[in-house]
Structure formats: C-alpha cells, structure tokens
C-alpha positions as CSV (number, residue, x, y, z in Angstrom):
1,M,149.6,267.6,-45.0
2,K,152.2,269.3,-42.8
3,L,152.4,266.2,-40.6
4,Q,153.0,264.0,-43.7
5,L,155.7,266.4,-44.8
6,L,157.3,266.3,-41.4
7,Y,157.4,262.5,-41.4
8,S,158.9,262.5,-44.9
9,T,161.6,264.9,-43.8
10,I,162.4,262.8,-40.7
11,F,162.5,259.6,-42.9
12,L,164.9,261.3,-45.4
13,L,167.3,262.5,-42.6
14,T,167.2,259.1,-41.0
15,F,167.9,257.4,-44.3
16,I,170.9,259.8,-44.9
17,A,172.2,259.1,-41.4
18,S,171.8,255.3,-41.7
19,T,173.5,255.2,-45.1
20,H,176.2,257.7,-44.2
21,A,179.0,255.0,-44.3
22,A,177.7,253.4,-47.4
23,I,177.1,256.1,-49.9
24,S,179.8,257.2,-52.3
25,P,181.7,260.5,-52.0
26,E,179.9,261.9,-55.1
27,V,176.4,261.1,-53.7
28,Y,177.4,262.6,-50.4
29,W,178.4,265.8,-52.2
30,K,175.1,266.0,-54.0
31,I,173.1,265.5,-50.8
32,K,175.0,268.0,-48.8
33,L,175.7,270.6,-51.5
34,P,172.6,270.3,-53.8
35,K,173.4,273.6,-55.6
36,A,177.1,273.2,-56.1
37,Q,178.6,271.4,-59.2
38,I,181.4,269.1,-58.5
39,P,184.5,270.5,-60.2
40,K,186.1,268.4,-62.9
41,V,189.4,268.2,-61.0
42,I,187.5,266.4,-58.2
43,K,185.2,264.3,-60.4
44,D,188.1,262.9,-62.4
45,L,189.7,261.5,-59.2
46,L,186.7,260.0,-57.5
47,P,186.6,256.2,-56.9
48,Q,184.4,254.3,-59.4
49,A,183.6,251.7,-56.8
50,D,184.6,251.0,-53.2
51,D,186.1,247.6,-54.0
52,G,188.4,249.3,-56.5
53,I,190.2,251.1,-53.7
54,L,192.0,247.9,-52.8
55,D,193.6,247.9,-56.3
56,T,194.9,251.5,-56.0
57,K,198.7,251.9,-56.3
58,K,200.3,252.5,-52.9
59,K,202.6,255.4,-53.6
60,V,203.0,259.1,-52.8
61,Y,201.6,261.6,-55.3
62,Y,203.4,264.9,-55.9
63,G,202.2,268.3,-57.3
64,L,204.4,271.0,-58.7
65,H,204.0,273.9,-56.3
66,Q,202.3,274.6,-52.9
67,H,203.1,278.3,-52.3
68,G,199.5,279.1,-51.4
69,A,199.6,276.8,-48.4
70,W,202.8,278.0,-46.9
71,I,202.4,281.6,-45.8
72,F,203.1,281.3,-42.1
73,H,206.6,279.7,-41.9
74,A,210.0,281.3,-42.7
75,A,211.0,280.8,-46.3
76,T,213.5,278.0,-46.8
77,E,216.6,278.2,-49.1
78,D,215.0,275.6,-51.3
79,E,211.8,277.6,-51.7
80,I,213.7,280.8,-52.6
81,H,216.1,278.9,-55.0
82,E,213.1,277.4,-56.8
83,I,211.8,280.8,-58.0
84,K,215.2,282.6,-58.4
85,N,216.4,283.6,-61.8
86,E,219.7,281.7,-62.3
87,T,220.7,284.0,-65.1
88,P,222.9,286.9,-63.7
89,T,221.2,290.3,-64.1
90,Q,221.9,293.9,-63.1
91,S,218.5,294.3,-61.4
92,D,218.0,294.7,-57.7
93,H,218.5,291.5,-55.7
94,Q,214.9,291.4,-54.6
95,D,213.7,291.6,-58.2
96,N,215.9,288.8,-59.5
97,F,213.1,286.2,-59.7
98,L,212.2,283.9,-62.5
99,Y,208.6,284.4,-61.3
100,K,206.8,285.7,-58.3
101,P,204.2,283.4,-56.6
102,Y,202.9,286.4,-54.6
103,F,201.9,289.9,-55.8
104,F,200.1,293.0,-54.6
105,E,196.3,293.3,-55.4
106,K,197.0,296.4,-57.5
107,E,198.9,294.3,-60.0
108,L,195.8,292.2,-60.7
109,V,194.6,294.3,-63.7
110,K,193.7,293.8,-67.3
111,G,196.7,294.1,-69.6
112,K,199.2,293.1,-67.0
113,V,201.9,290.7,-68.3
114,I,203.2,288.2,-65.8
115,N,205.8,285.4,-65.8
116,F,204.4,282.3,-64.2
117,P,204.8,278.5,-64.2
118,S,202.1,276.0,-65.2
119,L,198.9,276.2,-63.2
120,K,198.4,272.5,-63.7
121,N,199.4,271.1,-60.3
122,K,199.7,267.5,-61.6
123,N,198.9,265.9,-58.3
124,K,196.8,262.9,-59.3
125,A,196.2,261.5,-55.8
126,P,192.7,259.9,-55.8
127,F,189.9,260.6,-53.4
128,W,189.1,257.7,-51.1
129,P,185.8,257.2,-49.3
130,R,185.8,258.5,-45.7
131,Q,185.0,255.2,-44.1
132,F,188.1,253.8,-45.8
133,V,190.6,256.6,-44.9
134,E,189.4,256.7,-41.3
135,S,190.6,253.1,-41.0
136,I,194.2,254.2,-41.8
137,P,196.4,255.9,-39.3
138,F,197.1,259.7,-39.8
139,S,199.2,261.0,-37.0
140,S,202.8,261.9,-36.4
141,K,202.9,259.4,-33.6
142,K,202.0,256.6,-36.0
143,I,204.4,257.4,-38.9
144,P,205.9,253.9,-38.8
145,Q,202.4,252.3,-39.1
146,I,201.6,254.6,-42.1
147,L,204.8,253.8,-43.9
148,N,204.3,250.1,-43.3
149,Y,200.7,250.3,-44.6
150,F,201.9,251.9,-47.9
151,S,205.1,249.8,-48.0
152,I,207.3,252.9,-48.0
153,N,211.0,252.6,-47.1
154,N,211.7,254.6,-43.9
155,N,214.7,256.4,-45.4
156,S,213.1,257.3,-48.7
157,K,211.9,260.7,-50.1
158,D,208.3,259.4,-49.9
159,A,208.7,258.7,-46.2
160,K,209.9,262.2,-45.5
161,T,207.0,263.6,-47.5
162,I,204.5,261.5,-45.6
163,E,205.9,262.8,-42.3
164,E,206.0,266.5,-43.5
165,T,202.4,266.4,-44.7
166,V,201.1,264.8,-41.4
167,K,203.0,267.4,-39.3
168,V,201.6,270.3,-41.4
169,C,198.1,268.9,-40.7
170,E,198.8,269.0,-37.0
171,E,200.0,272.6,-36.8
172,P,197.7,274.8,-34.7
173,A,195.6,277.5,-36.4
174,M,196.7,281.1,-36.4
175,K,194.6,283.8,-34.6
176,G,191.3,284.3,-36.5
177,E,191.9,281.2,-38.7
178,K,190.1,277.9,-38.9
179,R,191.9,275.0,-40.5
180,K,191.5,271.3,-41.1
181,C,193.2,268.7,-43.2
182,A,190.4,266.9,-45.1
183,A,191.5,263.4,-45.9
184,S,188.3,262.7,-47.8
185,L,185.8,264.6,-50.0
186,E,183.1,264.1,-47.4
187,S,185.3,265.7,-44.7
188,M,186.0,268.6,-47.1
189,V,182.3,269.1,-47.7
190,D,181.4,269.1,-44.0
191,F,184.2,271.6,-43.1
192,G,183.1,273.9,-46.0
193,I,179.6,274.0,-44.6
194,F,180.9,274.6,-41.1
195,M,183.2,277.4,-42.3
196,L,180.6,279.3,-44.4
197,G,177.7,278.5,-42.1
198,T,175.6,277.3,-45.0
199,N,175.3,274.6,-47.6
200,N,174.3,277.2,-50.2
201,V,177.8,277.4,-51.7
202,K,179.6,277.7,-55.0
203,V,182.8,275.7,-55.5
204,V,185.4,277.0,-58.0
205,T,188.8,276.0,-59.3
206,T,191.4,277.3,-61.7
207,E,190.7,276.1,-65.2
208,V,193.6,275.4,-67.6
209,Q,193.1,274.7,-71.3
210,G,195.4,271.9,-72.1
211,E,199.1,271.7,-71.1
212,N,201.4,274.6,-70.9
213,Q,205.1,275.3,-70.4
214,M,206.7,275.3,-67.0
215,V,207.3,279.0,-67.0
216,Q,206.0,281.5,-69.6
217,K,204.5,284.9,-70.0
218,Y,200.7,285.4,-69.6
219,T,198.6,288.5,-70.4
220,I,195.6,289.2,-68.2
221,K,192.6,289.7,-70.4
222,E,189.9,290.1,-67.8
223,V,189.5,290.3,-64.0
224,E,186.3,289.4,-62.2
225,L,185.7,289.8,-58.4
226,M,183.9,286.7,-57.3
227,A,183.6,287.3,-53.6
228,D,184.7,289.8,-50.9
229,G,184.7,288.2,-47.5
230,L,184.6,284.7,-46.1
231,N,185.7,281.7,-48.1
232,M,187.4,278.3,-47.6
233,I,190.5,277.4,-49.6
234,C,191.7,273.8,-49.9
235,H,195.3,273.2,-51.0
236,K,196.1,269.6,-52.2
237,L,199.1,268.2,-50.3
238,N,201.6,265.5,-51.4
239,Y,200.3,262.2,-50.0
240,A,199.3,258.7,-50.9
241,Y,195.7,259.7,-51.5
242,A,193.9,263.0,-51.7
243,V,194.5,265.1,-48.6
244,H,193.7,268.8,-48.6
245,F,194.8,271.5,-46.2
246,C,191.6,273.6,-45.9
247,H,191.5,276.9,-44.1
248,G,189.8,280.3,-43.9
249,G,188.6,283.0,-41.5
250,G,190.7,286.0,-42.6
251,G,189.5,288.8,-44.7
252,T,190.0,287.9,-48.4
253,K,188.9,288.7,-51.9
254,T,188.5,286.0,-54.5
255,Y,189.1,286.9,-58.1
256,M,189.0,285.0,-61.4
257,A,191.7,286.2,-63.8
258,S,191.3,285.2,-67.5
259,M,194.7,285.0,-69.0
260,I,196.4,283.8,-72.2
261,G,199.9,282.5,-72.5
262,V,202.4,283.2,-75.2
263,D,201.8,279.6,-76.4
264,G,198.1,280.4,-76.9
265,K,196.9,278.4,-73.9
266,K,194.0,280.0,-72.0
267,V,193.7,280.0,-68.3
268,K,191.0,281.1,-65.9
269,A,193.0,281.4,-62.7
270,I,191.6,281.8,-59.2
271,S,193.4,284.4,-57.3
272,I,193.1,284.9,-53.5
273,C,194.0,288.3,-52.1
274,H,194.6,288.5,-48.3
275,K,193.7,291.9,-46.8
276,D,195.4,291.4,-43.5
277,T,199.0,290.0,-43.5
278,S,199.9,291.3,-40.0
279,L,200.1,287.8,-38.5
280,W,202.2,286.3,-41.3
281,N,205.8,285.3,-40.6
282,P,208.0,288.4,-41.4
283,K,210.5,286.0,-43.0
284,G,207.9,284.2,-45.0
285,L,208.2,283.8,-48.8
286,P,205.6,286.5,-49.6
287,F,207.7,289.2,-47.9
288,V,210.9,287.9,-49.3
289,V,209.5,288.1,-52.9
290,L,207.8,291.5,-52.4
291,N,210.4,293.1,-50.2
292,A,207.6,293.9,-47.8
293,K,206.6,293.5,-44.2
294,P,203.6,292.2,-42.3
295,G,200.7,294.6,-42.6
296,A,201.6,295.4,-46.2
297,P,198.8,296.2,-48.7
298,S,196.7,293.2,-49.8
299,I,198.9,290.3,-51.0
300,C,197.6,287.8,-53.6
301,H,198.5,284.4,-55.0
302,Y,197.1,282.2,-57.8
303,L,195.8,278.7,-57.2
304,Q,196.8,275.7,-59.2
305,D,193.9,273.8,-60.8
306,D,193.5,271.2,-58.0
307,Q,193.2,273.8,-55.3
308,I,189.5,274.2,-54.3
309,V,187.6,277.3,-53.2
310,F,184.2,277.3,-51.4
311,L,182.3,280.5,-51.6
312,P,178.8,281.6,-50.4
313,F,176.5,281.3,-53.3
314,V,175.1,284.6,-54.5
315,S,172.2,284.3,-57.0
C-alpha cells in the first residue's frame, strides 16, 4: 500500500512538472497553494485562454498611487506635491498635507478619522501566463526591443514608464530584504512559497465596496491584527501586463482596518506596519510626511486593492 502511494505521488509530481508550461495560471495557483483562495482582484484579470493573449491591447496600464513600494528613495517634488494641501493654512508646514500616505502604528485605532484617497488602484493590467511573458524581453539593456514589441513611441510617457518600472525591478535588495519583480502569477506564487518557507499560506487584499471619491474622510470602525512577523507584499506596477514588485524580510505587522467613508462606502483596508525603519532613506516620503527620522516608531501604510499580501496560514 505504501509503495502504491509512493508511485502515485511520483506520478503526480511528474505530471505537474511535465505540464508546467501548459497549465493555466489559475490551475498552477490551485496546485501550489491548495488552501489559499485566489483574491477577486487577481481572478478578474486572469486570461480566459492562452490564445486570447494575442488579442490583448498593447498599452501601458496605470494605477493611482504606489507609495507603499517607494520607501527607500528620496522623496521627489512630484511625490510631495501630489499629497500637499494646495489651500493655504496657518498650520505647521509639515502638517499641511491633503492626506498622509504614512502614519504611526499608534494611529491605527478604532474611532480614528483619516483623510485618504480612493483605495481602488484602478490598474487593470492583465496577468499573462509565465511561458508567454518569459518570451518577452524585460531588461534595461533591452528597452528598445520592449518598446518595439508593444509599439510604444520612444519619446512618449509610456516609454518613460516602461523604463522606470524595469529599472525599479533591477534595484538590489536592502539589507535583510528579499525582493523580486513577478511578471506572472506563477512567479508570484513561487516567490511567496520561497519567502514564507511553506505553501500553507493565506493571501489577502484590501476590499473596497464600490467606487469612492478621490479623497474623503474615513472613520475606522474596527482593527484586526492578522499577522505579526514574516509576510510578502506585492505592489502592482505600471506596465503593459501585470508586474508586481514583491518583497519582504523585515519585521512587520499586518492589520485589517474596517472603515466607512463619509459617502457611506465601506472598506476593509490592509495596513502594513514596519517595525524597523533604520535602513530607510532619511529623505524618503515617510519621514517627510511624519517629520521623523530613521529608527522612528513603527510606520504604517495602507495598500490599494490590487496590492497582494501573502501570510503564513494560522488555523
């Protein structure tokens, strides 16, 4: 009986390996992560059939905000301008913000009222099968070939975006961090298993009930600690298909904050709190917003609804 079970297991593993290039991203997920449900934001953007990929529009897809991915570089004038309150006030210069994409963990409490933009990222870039994206160049040395493949003008905004995204994906990891740009769902799944050391995982995203205004007040109704420790966060980047900057390795806490906006829309927002900020750029946006320095108390940020978090599953 044990020998028969062994042969069956070997056959299954051989079958999976032999069909690796043929199975769909959804089937690959179900094989590799049998206990994890596929979030709706992923499922809605999966290809219906491999031959349908050829009919996909060749364009660059854009989201609204990507603050969560950019914590290591110095804040640019454009980033600061985006969140500044243009209405003159008598408040301190550091507090003159329309909203704050970063906040201290102590502010993540029931009853807290925040000003925040839409948590719908709006990046509709579709997932393509791994065997398809691996046939397309993805390197700063091959930008001309990439632009040619997608029929993008060299001097256009889209061309600059393609180049910026590829360069971000080539930046080296910080001390204690592991990172990877996953250009397919299969690649994301594999890296998640590697990061957490198990395929017994839970995958969560922010959930937004309908549309909401660009910036409005939210009241936090409930805060739930989902995990304290290792996780993997995947931030969706602006590109011609779904590319996610996935990273982890630092000490974090993962929260779910249930909020309601003044327009009545309900949001279950994932918040990531970073315990150690000592290696962050001292001129980075978090410290500009909070008037703080590296090593400050735990700093948090919310994730838009197409940012994906892998957590060890706790029954």
